[in-house]
C-alpha positions, 0 to 999 in steps of 0.5 A: 318399731314397738313390737308390743303395739303390733297385734293384729297388724295389717301388712300392705306391700306395694312395689311398682311405679308411681301410678301403681302406688297411687291406684292402690291408695284407695284400698289403703284408705279403706283399710285405714278405717279399721282399727288394726295398725298398718305397716306400709312396705313400699319405696321410701320416696312414696312415703312423702306423698301418702294421701290424707286419710291413709294411715301408716303406723309403721313403714319399711323400705321395700328396697332395704336389705331387711325386707329383701328376704320376703321376696327371696328366702323368708327363713333368712329374715331377721328375728324382727321381721319374722316377729312382724309377720306372726299373726299378720294379715297381708295385702300384697300386690304380686303375680300368682305363684310369685316368690313373695306369695310362696314365702309369706304363705309359708310364714306364720301369718294369719291371712294372705290377700294376693292383689293382681297388679296387672289385670288383663281385663276390665273392670277398673283395676281399683275395683279388682283390688277391692274384690281381691282384698275382700273389702267393700267398694265405696260408691265414689272410689273412682271419682273422689280425689285423694287430696282436698280440691281446695288446695288447688290454686293454679292457672296453667296448662300442665303437660307431661309428655312421657310415661313408663314406655314410649308405646304409651306416649301420644305424638308430641305434635298433639301436645304442641298444638294443644299448648298453642290452642291454650295460649291463643284461647286463654292467654295463660301459662304453659308448664311442661314436666319431664322425669328422668325417663322423659329427658329424650323428649325435652329437646324435640318438644321444646323445638316444636313449642319454639317454632309455634312461638309458645311461651312455656316453663319446664320442670325437670326431674322434680322430687315427688313432693316437689311434683305434687306441690307444683301441680297443686299450686300451678296446674289449672288443667293437666294433659298427659299419657297413661303415666304416674304423673297423670294418675297423681294429677287426677288424684289431686282433683286437677281437671285432667285429660288422659291420653291412652294410646296402647293401654286400656282406659277401662282398666287404667283411667285415672281416679279423681273427679268427673272432670277427667277425660279419657281418650282411647286409641280408637282416635287414630289421627293426630288431627282427631286427637287435637280437636277432641282434646282442644274442645275439652280445654 
């Protein structure tokens, strides 16, 4: 990293899961319209799915030893990191009174913007990010996909049965019935993806599919680039829980049905086009879920 090119620098610090990263990209895109160079500090695997229009001039791995002092003891940071912080405008997703906030506010930075990563009440989390960052909110920020929709070419129903927590997962019977309805109505393929945290769902869902005579393909533990490219290439419509994969599908512009069981869709619904359909936990029975989602297909 060329120290001579860094002034004044915007430091964008984003940890968290895939959905958290996707939901922070509209703000990074807005900051990219400014002339300041941007240093993105996040997980290395996210770097390969930064959307177009989001400028990243420099990158640091949030899980690296070089970055660790920012979260523990900034006085132990290398001279390179301390020089990096000098005069920097920081946008960091962290809880109030976190060690990251304390460390950076005591460093020689220009300004610290703390962005609440887990707001408890509406409005949508992206609207709250822009407010916390003191950046004007674009009119279409919640409806415009982050990737060009003309990259989409699929014909499959893509299902993702998992999420970051079992409490957020819809009943597998719903997904199995949706897949059967899809094939009966359209005679089109079904694809099901499983991440590492979702592997326990694979056997029970596949048994339900086989019991209904549903032909399907599986995508198991893809890389994020493979997942993004697969969705763009193969998905005609996407159905999933409140998960990172659902947020990625929405941001790609794929017509999406997001199933919210335990989280608030007013805060966490996926961005993307108006084709996204959010069903909340107010729908109490499997039959009601199935009828409503099937009608959206």
